[in-house]
CHARMM-style PDB file with segment names, atoms N, HN, CA, C and O in Angstrom:
ATOM      1  N   MET     1     -51.498-181.679 -95.560  1.00  0.00      PROA
ATOM      2  CA  MET     1     -51.109-182.830 -94.660  1.00  0.00      PROA
ATOM      3  C   MET     1     -51.606-182.861 -93.366  1.00  0.00      PROA
ATOM      4  O   MET     1     -51.359-181.835 -92.732  1.00  0.00      PROA
ATOM      5  N   PRO     2     -52.256-183.753 -92.751  1.00  0.00      PROA
ATOM      6  CA  PRO     2     -52.986-183.514 -91.532  1.00  0.00      PROA
ATOM      7  C   PRO     2     -51.877-183.309 -90.434  1.00  0.00      PROA
ATOM      8  O   PRO     2     -52.045-182.333 -89.704  1.00  0.00      PROA
ATOM      9  N   ILE     3     -50.959-183.954 -90.252  1.00  0.00      PROA
ATOM     10  HN  ILE     3     -50.822-184.747 -90.845  1.00  0.00      PROA
ATOM     11  CA  ILE     3     -49.883-183.765 -89.208  1.00  0.00      PROA
ATOM     12  C   ILE     3     -48.376-183.275 -89.521  1.00  0.00      PROA
ATOM     13  O   ILE     3     -48.068-183.554 -90.679  1.00  0.00      PROA
ATOM     14  N   ASP     4     -47.542-182.740 -88.932  1.00  0.00      PROA
ATOM     15  HN  ASP     4     -47.792-182.513 -87.991  1.00  0.00      PROA
ATOM     16  CA  ASP     4     -46.354-182.263 -89.273  1.00  0.00      PROA
ATOM     17  C   ASP     4     -45.356-183.438 -89.239  1.00  0.00      PROA
ATOM     18  O   ASP     4     -45.039-183.945 -88.163  1.00  0.00      PROA
ATOM     19  N   PRO     5     -44.772-183.946 -90.620  1.00  0.00      PROA
ATOM     20  CA  PRO     5     -43.704-184.871 -90.696  1.00  0.00      PROA
ATOM     21  C   PRO     5     -42.790-185.164 -89.517  1.00  0.00      PROA
ATOM     22  O   PRO     5     -42.319-186.273 -89.265  1.00  0.00      PROA
ATOM     23  N   TYR     6     -42.573-183.945 -88.757  1.00  0.00      PROA
ATOM     24  HN  TYR     6     -42.956-183.044 -88.962  1.00  0.00      PROA
ATOM     25  CA  TYR     6     -41.734-183.923 -87.666  1.00  0.00      PROA
ATOM     26  C   TYR     6     -42.309-185.439 -86.654  1.00  0.00      PROA
ATOM     27  O   TYR     6     -41.595-186.313 -86.163  1.00  0.00      PROA
ATOM     28  N   ALA     7     -43.527-185.334 -86.615  1.00  0.00      PROA
ATOM     29  HN  ALA     7     -44.107-184.624 -87.015  1.00  0.00      PROA
ATOM     30  CA  ALA     7     -44.123-186.196 -85.601  1.00  0.00      PROA
ATOM     31  C   ALA     7     -43.281-187.582 -85.924  1.00  0.00      PROA
ATOM     32  O   ALA     7     -42.920-188.117 -84.876  1.00  0.00      PROA
ATOM     33  N   LEU     8     -42.994-188.090 -86.772  1.00  0.00      PROA
ATOM     34  HN  LEU     8     -43.286-187.655 -87.623  1.00  0.00      PROA
ATOM     35  CA  LEU     8     -42.430-189.170 -87.200  1.00  0.00      PROA
ATOM     36  C   LEU     8     -41.122-189.496 -86.464  1.00  0.00      PROA
ATOM     37  O   LEU     8     -40.713-190.650 -86.335  1.00  0.00      PROA
ATOM     38  N   GLU     9     -40.494-188.416 -85.990  1.00  0.00      PROA
ATOM     39  HN  GLU     9     -40.827-187.479 -86.094  1.00  0.00      PROA
ATOM     40  CA  GLU     9     -39.156-188.570 -85.349  1.00  0.00      PROA
ATOM     41  C   GLU     9     -39.027-189.559 -84.212  1.00  0.00      PROA
ATOM     42  O   GLU     9     -37.968-190.182 -84.134  1.00  0.00      PROA
ATOM     43  N   SER    10     -39.915-189.762 -83.382  1.00  0.00      PROA
ATOM     44  HN  SER    10     -40.776-189.256 -83.445  1.00  0.00      PROA
ATOM     45  CA  SER    10     -39.850-190.374 -82.104  1.00  0.00      PROA
ATOM     46  C   SER    10     -41.337-190.279 -81.680  1.00  0.00      PROA
ATOM     47  O   SER    10     -42.113-189.388 -82.024  1.00  0.00      PROA
ATOM     48  N   PRO    11     -41.622-191.374 -80.850  1.00  0.00      PROA
ATOM     49  CA  PRO    11     -43.010-191.463 -80.334  1.00  0.00      PROA
ATOM     50  C   PRO    11     -43.248-190.210 -79.413  1.00  0.00      PROA
ATOM     51  O   PRO    11     -44.317-189.607 -79.511  1.00  0.00      PROA
ATOM     52  N   ALA    12     -42.363-189.835 -78.595  1.00  0.00      PROA
ATOM     53  HN  ALA    12     -41.495-190.325 -78.516  1.00  0.00      PROA
ATOM     54  CA  ALA    12     -42.622-188.507 -77.892  1.00  0.00      PROA
ATOM     55  C   ALA    12     -42.763-187.165 -78.710  1.00  0.00      PROA
ATOM     56  O   ALA    12     -43.311-186.148 -78.285  1.00  0.00      PROA
ATOM     57  N   GLU    13     -42.145-187.334 -80.032  1.00  0.00      PROA
ATOM     58  HN  GLU    13     -41.700-188.161 -80.377  1.00  0.00      PROA
ATOM     59  CA  GLU    13     -42.533-186.246 -80.687  1.00  0.00      PROA
ATOM     60  C   GLU    13     -43.848-186.364 -81.301  1.00  0.00      PROA
ATOM     61  O   GLU    13     -44.536-185.343 -81.289  1.00  0.00      PROA
ATOM     62  N   PHE    14     -44.368-187.501 -81.878  1.00  0.00      PROA
ATOM     63  HN  PHE    14     -43.810-188.330 -81.887  1.00  0.00      PROA
ATOM     64  CA  PHE    14     -45.722-188.028 -82.311  1.00  0.00      PROA
ATOM     65  C   PHE    14     -46.847-187.442 -81.198  1.00  0.00      PROA
ATOM     66  O   PHE    14     -47.844-186.744 -81.381  1.00  0.00      PROA
ATOM     67  N   PHE    15     -46.341-187.948 -80.113  1.00  0.00      PROA
ATOM     68  HN  PHE    15     -45.532-188.516 -79.964  1.00  0.00      PROA
ATOM     69  CA  PHE    15     -47.579-187.458 -79.175  1.00  0.00      PROA
ATOM     70  C   PHE    15     -47.811-185.523 -78.672  1.00  0.00      PROA
ATOM     71  O   PHE    15     -48.867-184.977 -78.352  1.00  0.00      PROA
ATOM     72  N   ALA    16     -46.273-184.832 -78.784  1.00  0.00      PROA
ATOM     73  HN  ALA    16     -45.415-185.276 -79.044  1.00  0.00      PROA
ATOM     74  CA  ALA    16     -46.271-183.592 -78.633  1.00  0.00      PROA
ATOM     75  C   ALA    16     -46.967-182.948 -80.069  1.00  0.00      PROA
ATOM     76  O   ALA    16     -47.788-182.042 -79.926  1.00  0.00      PROA
ATOM     77  N   VAL    17     -46.679-183.356 -81.252  1.00  0.00      PROA
ATOM     78  HN  VAL    17     -46.011-184.092 -81.368  1.00  0.00      PROA
ATOM     79  CA  VAL    17     -47.251-182.888 -82.346  1.00  0.00      PROA
ATOM     80  C   VAL    17     -49.024-183.476 -82.302  1.00  0.00      PROA
ATOM     81  O   VAL    17     -49.933-182.726 -82.657  1.00  0.00      PROA
ATOM     82  N   ALA    18     -49.216-184.553 -81.934  1.00  0.00      PROA
ATOM     83  HN  ALA    18     -48.477-185.162 -81.646  1.00  0.00      PROA
ATOM     84  CA  ALA    18     -50.552-184.782 -82.182  1.00  0.00      PROA
ATOM     85  C   ALA    18     -51.223-184.049 -81.344  1.00  0.00      PROA
ATOM     86  O   ALA    18     -52.277-183.539 -81.722  1.00  0.00      PROA
ATOM     87  N   SER    19     -50.770-183.857 -80.095  1.00  0.00      PROA
ATOM     88  HN  SER    19     -49.914-184.272 -79.788  1.00  0.00      PROA
ATOM     89  CA  SER    19     -51.590-182.924 -79.034  1.00  0.00      PROA
ATOM     90  C   SER    19     -51.613-181.512 -79.472  1.00  0.00      PROA
ATOM     91  O   SER    19     -52.677-180.918 -79.295  1.00  0.00      PROA
ATOM     92  N   GLU    20     -50.650-180.879 -80.003  1.00  0.00      PROA
ATOM     93  HN  GLU    20     -49.786-181.362 -80.147  1.00  0.00      PROA
ATOM     94  CA  GLU    20     -50.819-179.530 -80.637  1.00  0.00      PROA
ATOM     95  C   GLU    20     -52.302-179.715 -81.618  1.00  0.00      PROA
ATOM     96  O   GLU    20     -53.413-179.191 -81.530  1.00  0.00      PROA
ATOM     97  N   GLN    21     -51.753-180.643 -82.492  1.00  0.00      PROA
ATOM     98  HN  GLN    21     -50.851-181.068 -82.564  1.00  0.00      PROA
ATOM     99  CA  GLN    21     -52.965-180.573 -83.437  1.00  0.00      PROA
ATOM    100  C   GLN    21     -54.244-180.640 -82.862  1.00  0.00      PROA
ATOM    101  O   GLN    21     -55.126-179.902 -83.302  1.00  0.00      PROA
ATOM    102  N   PHE    22     -54.527-181.611 -81.717  1.00  0.00      PROA
ATOM    103  HN  PHE    22     -53.811-182.210 -81.360  1.00  0.00      PROA
ATOM    104  CA  PHE    22     -55.979-181.821 -80.945  1.00  0.00      PROA
ATOM    105  C   PHE    22     -56.205-180.521 -80.663  1.00  0.00      PROA
ATOM    106  O   PHE    22     -57.378-180.194 -80.846  1.00  0.00      PROA
ATOM    107  N   PHE    23     -55.394-179.553 -80.229  1.00  0.00      PROA
ATOM    108  HN  PHE    23     -54.441-179.818 -80.080  1.00  0.00      PROA
ATOM    109  CA  PHE    23     -55.918-178.256 -79.704  1.00  0.00      PROA
ATOM    110  C   PHE    23     -55.904-177.154 -80.721  1.00  0.00      PROA
ATOM    111  O   PHE    23     -56.713-176.230 -80.634  1.00  0.00      PROA
ATOM    112  N   GLU    24     -55.091-177.211 -81.602  1.00  0.00      PROA
ATOM    113  HN  GLU    24     -54.433-177.961 -81.673  1.00  0.00      PROA
ATOM    114  CA  GLU    24     -55.102-176.357 -82.412  1.00  0.00      PROA
ATOM    115  C   GLU    24     -56.106-176.385 -83.841  1.00  0.00      PROA
ATOM    116  O   GLU    24     -56.699-175.469 -84.411  1.00  0.00      PROA
ATOM    117  N   ALA    25     -56.021-177.739 -84.115  1.00  0.00      PROA
ATOM    118  HN  ALA    25     -55.540-178.484 -83.651  1.00  0.00      PROA
ATOM    119  CA  ALA    25     -57.129-178.034 -85.381  1.00  0.00      PROA
ATOM    120  C   ALA    25     -57.678-179.317 -85.167  1.00  0.00      PROA
ATOM    121  O   ALA    25     -57.321-180.217 -85.927  1.00  0.00      PROA
ATOM    122  N   PRO    26     -58.307-179.504 -84.461  1.00  0.00      PROA
ATOM    123  CA  PRO    26     -58.932-180.881 -84.045  1.00  0.00      PROA
ATOM    124  C   PRO    26     -59.793-181.413 -84.888  1.00  0.00      PROA
ATOM    125  O   PRO    26     -59.803-182.644 -84.888  1.00  0.00      PROA
ATOM    126  N   ALA    27     -60.645-180.789 -85.731  1.00  0.00      PROA
ATOM    127  HN  ALA    27     -60.637-179.789 -85.731  1.00  0.00      PROA
ATOM    128  CA  ALA    27     -61.261-181.039 -86.719  1.00  0.00      PROA
ATOM    129  C   ALA    27     -60.520-182.022 -87.810  1.00  0.00      PROA
ATOM    130  O   ALA    27     -60.960-183.024 -88.373  1.00  0.00      PROA
ATOM    131  N   THR    28     -59.418-181.471 -87.895  1.00  0.00      PROA
ATOM    132  HN  THR    28     -59.060-180.657 -87.437  1.00  0.00      PROA
ATOM    133  CA  THR    28     -58.348-182.051 -89.266  1.00  0.00      PROA
ATOM    134  C   THR    28     -57.734-183.484 -88.517  1.00  0.00      PROA
ATOM    135  O   THR    28     -57.613-184.604 -89.013  1.00  0.00      PROA
ATOM    136  N   LEU    29     -57.420-183.034 -87.223  1.00  0.00      PROA
ATOM    137  HN  LEU    29     -57.519-182.124 -86.821  1.00  0.00      PROA
ATOM    138  CA  LEU    29     -56.964-184.439 -86.588  1.00  0.00      PROA
ATOM    139  C   LEU    29     -58.109-185.459 -86.712  1.00  0.00      PROA
ATOM    140  O   LEU    29     -57.884-186.620 -87.053  1.00  0.00      PROA
ATOM    141  N   ARG    30     -59.157-185.068 -86.471  1.00  0.00      PROA
ATOM    142  HN  ARG    30     -59.340-184.125 -86.194  1.00  0.00      PROA
ATOM    143  CA  ARG    30     -60.365-186.300 -86.301  1.00  0.00      PROA
ATOM    144  C   ARG    30     -60.658-186.746 -87.553  1.00  0.00      PROA
ATOM    145  O   ARG    30     -61.031-187.909 -87.705  1.00  0.00      PROA
ATOM    146  N   GLU    31     -60.534-185.924 -88.567  1.00  0.00      PROA
ATOM    147  HN  GLU    31     -60.230-184.980 -88.443  1.00  0.00      PROA
ATOM    148  CA  GLU    31     -60.656-186.486 -89.853  1.00  0.00      PROA
ATOM    149  C   GLU    31     -59.750-187.463 -90.497  1.00  0.00      PROA
ATOM    150  O   GLU    31     -60.079-188.449 -91.155  1.00  0.00      PROA
ATOM    151  N   HSD    32     -58.464-187.010 -90.189  1.00  0.00      PROA
ATOM    152  HN  HSD    32     -58.197-186.209 -89.655  1.00  0.00      PROA
ATOM    153  CA  HSD    32     -57.303-187.899 -90.879  1.00  0.00      PROA
ATOM    154  C   HSD    32     -56.783-188.859 -89.758  1.00  0.00      PROA
ATOM    155  O   HSD    32     -56.240-189.876 -90.189  1.00  0.00      PROA
ATOM    156  N   LEU    33     -56.843-188.736 -88.520  1.00  0.00      PROA
ATOM    157  HN  LEU    33     -57.284-187.910 -88.170  1.00  0.00      PROA
ATOM    158  CA  LEU    33     -56.511-189.753 -87.725  1.00  0.00      PROA
ATOM    159  C   LEU    33     -57.314-190.036 -86.467  1.00  0.00      PROA
ATOM    160  O   LEU    33     -57.012-189.896 -85.281  1.00  0.00      PROA
ATOM    161  N   PRO    34     -58.581-190.536 -87.139  1.00  0.00      PROA
ATOM    162  CA  PRO    34     -59.810-190.560 -85.682  1.00  0.00      PROA
ATOM    163  C   PRO    34     -59.225-191.230 -84.645  1.00  0.00      PROA
ATOM    164  O   PRO    34     -59.417-190.727 -83.538  1.00  0.00      PROA
ATOM    165  N   ASP    35     -58.435-192.420 -84.703  1.00  0.00      PROA
ATOM    166  HN  ASP    35     -58.280-192.828 -85.602  1.00  0.00      PROA
ATOM    167  CA  ASP    35     -58.184-193.261 -83.525  1.00  0.00      PROA
ATOM    168  C   ASP    35     -57.319-192.413 -82.681  1.00  0.00      PROA
ATOM    169  O   ASP    35     -57.637-192.214 -81.508  1.00  0.00      PROA
ATOM    170  N   VAL    36     -56.210-191.879 -83.207  1.00  0.00      PROA
ATOM    171  HN  VAL    36     -55.952-192.041 -84.160  1.00  0.00      PROA
ATOM    172  CA  VAL    36     -55.449-190.840 -82.381  1.00  0.00      PROA
ATOM    173  C   VAL    36     -56.228-189.478 -81.628  1.00  0.00      PROA
ATOM    174  O   VAL    36     -55.924-189.041 -80.518  1.00  0.00      PROA
ATOM    175  N   TYR    37     -57.140-189.016 -82.391  1.00  0.00      PROA
ATOM    176  HN  TYR    37     -57.387-189.370 -83.292  1.00  0.00      PROA
ATOM    177  CA  TYR    37     -58.160-188.090 -81.820  1.00  0.00      PROA
ATOM    178  C   TYR    37     -58.892-188.638 -80.418  1.00  0.00      PROA
ATOM    179  O   TYR    37     -58.998-188.046 -79.344  1.00  0.00      PROA
ATOM    180  N   ARG    38     -59.310-189.830 -80.755  1.00  0.00      PROA
ATOM    181  HN  ARG    38     -59.224-190.311 -81.628  1.00  0.00      PROA
ATOM    182  CA  ARG    38     -60.315-190.182 -79.696  1.00  0.00      PROA
ATOM    183  C   ARG    38     -59.236-190.797 -78.486  1.00  0.00      PROA
ATOM    184  O   ARG    38     -59.687-190.857 -77.341  1.00  0.00      PROA
ATOM    185  N   GLN    39     -58.046-191.180 -78.695  1.00  0.00      PROA
ATOM    186  HN  GLN    39     -57.680-191.132 -79.624  1.00  0.00      PROA
ATOM    187  CA  GLN    39     -57.197-191.409 -77.575  1.00  0.00      PROA
ATOM    188  C   GLN    39     -57.044-190.175 -76.982  1.00  0.00      PROA
ATOM    189  O   GLN    39     -57.315-190.049 -75.788  1.00  0.00      PROA
ATOM    190  N   LEU    40     -56.611-189.155 -77.703  1.00  0.00      PROA
ATOM    191  HN  LEU    40     -56.391-189.257 -78.673  1.00  0.00      PROA
ATOM    192  CA  LEU    40     -56.180-188.005 -76.914  1.00  0.00      PROA
ATOM    193  C   LEU    40     -57.622-187.332 -76.268  1.00  0.00      PROA
ATOM    194  O   LEU    40     -57.565-186.805 -75.157  1.00  0.00      PROA
ATOM    195  N   GLU    41     -58.655-187.368 -76.870  1.00  0.00      PROA
ATOM    196  HN  GLU    41     -58.702-187.796 -77.772  1.00  0.00      PROA
ATOM    197  CA  GLU    41     -59.984-187.083 -76.097  1.00  0.00      PROA
ATOM    198  C   GLU    41     -60.091-187.545 -74.625  1.00  0.00      PROA
ATOM    199  O   GLU    41     -60.397-186.824 -73.675  1.00  0.00      PROA
ATOM    200  N   GLN    42     -59.763-188.978 -74.582  1.00  0.00      PROA
ATOM    201  HN  GLN    42     -59.514-189.564 -75.354  1.00  0.00      PROA
ATOM    202  CA  GLN    42     -59.492-189.760 -73.517  1.00  0.00      PROA
ATOM    203  C   GLN    42     -58.470-189.248 -72.432  1.00  0.00      PROA
ATOM    204  O   GLN    42     -58.601-189.148 -71.212  1.00  0.00      PROA
ATOM    205  N   PHE    43     -57.326-188.932 -73.329  1.00  0.00      PROA
ATOM    206  HN  PHE    43     -57.220-189.013 -74.320  1.00  0.00      PROA
ATOM    207  CA  PHE    43     -56.366-188.750 -72.352  1.00  0.00      PROA
ATOM    208  C   PHE    43     -56.338-187.264 -71.480  1.00  0.00      PROA
ATOM    209  O   PHE    43     -56.006-187.161 -70.299  1.00  0.00      PROA
ATOM    210  N   TYR    44     -56.752-186.208 -72.330  1.00  0.00      PROA
ATOM    211  HN  TYR    44     -57.021-186.291 -73.290  1.00  0.00      PROA
ATOM    212  CA  TYR    44     -56.977-184.845 -72.142  1.00  0.00      PROA
ATOM    213  C   TYR    44     -58.339-184.796 -71.271  1.00  0.00      PROA
ATOM    214  O   TYR    44     -58.574-183.957 -70.402  1.00  0.00      PROA
ATOM    215  N   ARG    45     -59.115-185.759 -71.631  1.00  0.00      PROA
ATOM    216  HN  ARG    45     -58.924-186.440 -72.338  1.00  0.00      PROA
ATOM    217  CA  ARG    45     -60.611-185.384 -70.957  1.00  0.00      PROA
ATOM    218  C   ARG    45     -61.404-184.284 -71.425  1.00  0.00      PROA
ATOM    219  O   ARG    45     -62.284-183.740 -70.758  1.00  0.00      PROA
ATOM    220  N   GLN    46     -61.055-183.960 -72.636  1.00  0.00      PROA
ATOM    221  HN  GLN    46     -60.341-184.402 -73.179  1.00  0.00      PROA
ATOM    222  CA  GLN    46     -61.544-182.863 -73.292  1.00  0.00      PROA
ATOM    223  C   GLN    46     -62.220-183.379 -74.755  1.00  0.00      PROA
ATOM    224  O   GLN    46     -61.872-184.340 -75.441  1.00  0.00      PROA
ATOM    225  N   HSD    47     -63.310-182.400 -74.993  1.00  0.00      PROA
ATOM    226  HN  HSD    47     -63.592-181.619 -74.435  1.00  0.00      PROA
ATOM    227  CA  HSD    47     -63.845-182.672 -76.362  1.00  0.00      PROA
ATOM    228  C   HSD    47     -63.778-181.431 -77.212  1.00  0.00      PROA
ATOM    229  O   HSD    47     -64.831-180.792 -77.205  1.00  0.00      PROA
ATOM    230  N   PRO    48     -62.570-180.808 -78.119  1.00  0.00      PROA
ATOM    231  CA  PRO    48     -62.306-179.479 -78.585  1.00  0.00      PROA
ATOM    232  C   PRO    48     -63.269-179.458 -79.677  1.00  0.00      PROA
ATOM    233  O   PRO    48     -63.988-178.471 -79.829  1.00  0.00      PROA
ATOM    234  N   PHE    49     -63.340-180.429 -80.419  1.00  0.00      PROA
ATOM    235  HN  PHE    49     -62.756-181.231 -80.295  1.00  0.00      PROA
ATOM    236  CA  PHE    49     -64.243-180.403 -81.406  1.00  0.00      PROA
ATOM    237  C   PHE    49     -65.966-180.954 -81.517  1.00  0.00      PROA
ATOM    238  OT1 PHE    49     -66.593-180.813 -82.567  1.00  0.00      PROA
TER     239      PHE     49
END
């Protein structure tokens, strides 16, 4: 699973879990949720992968 199911509890949890994935496993996030990955790249102004 590319992202913890807990992320579906609320928009705030999705943002928190996706952000954690962005920094800890960016390749997985980019592979499974490329639009989310691109948004977080813009938000954080970082390219971890």
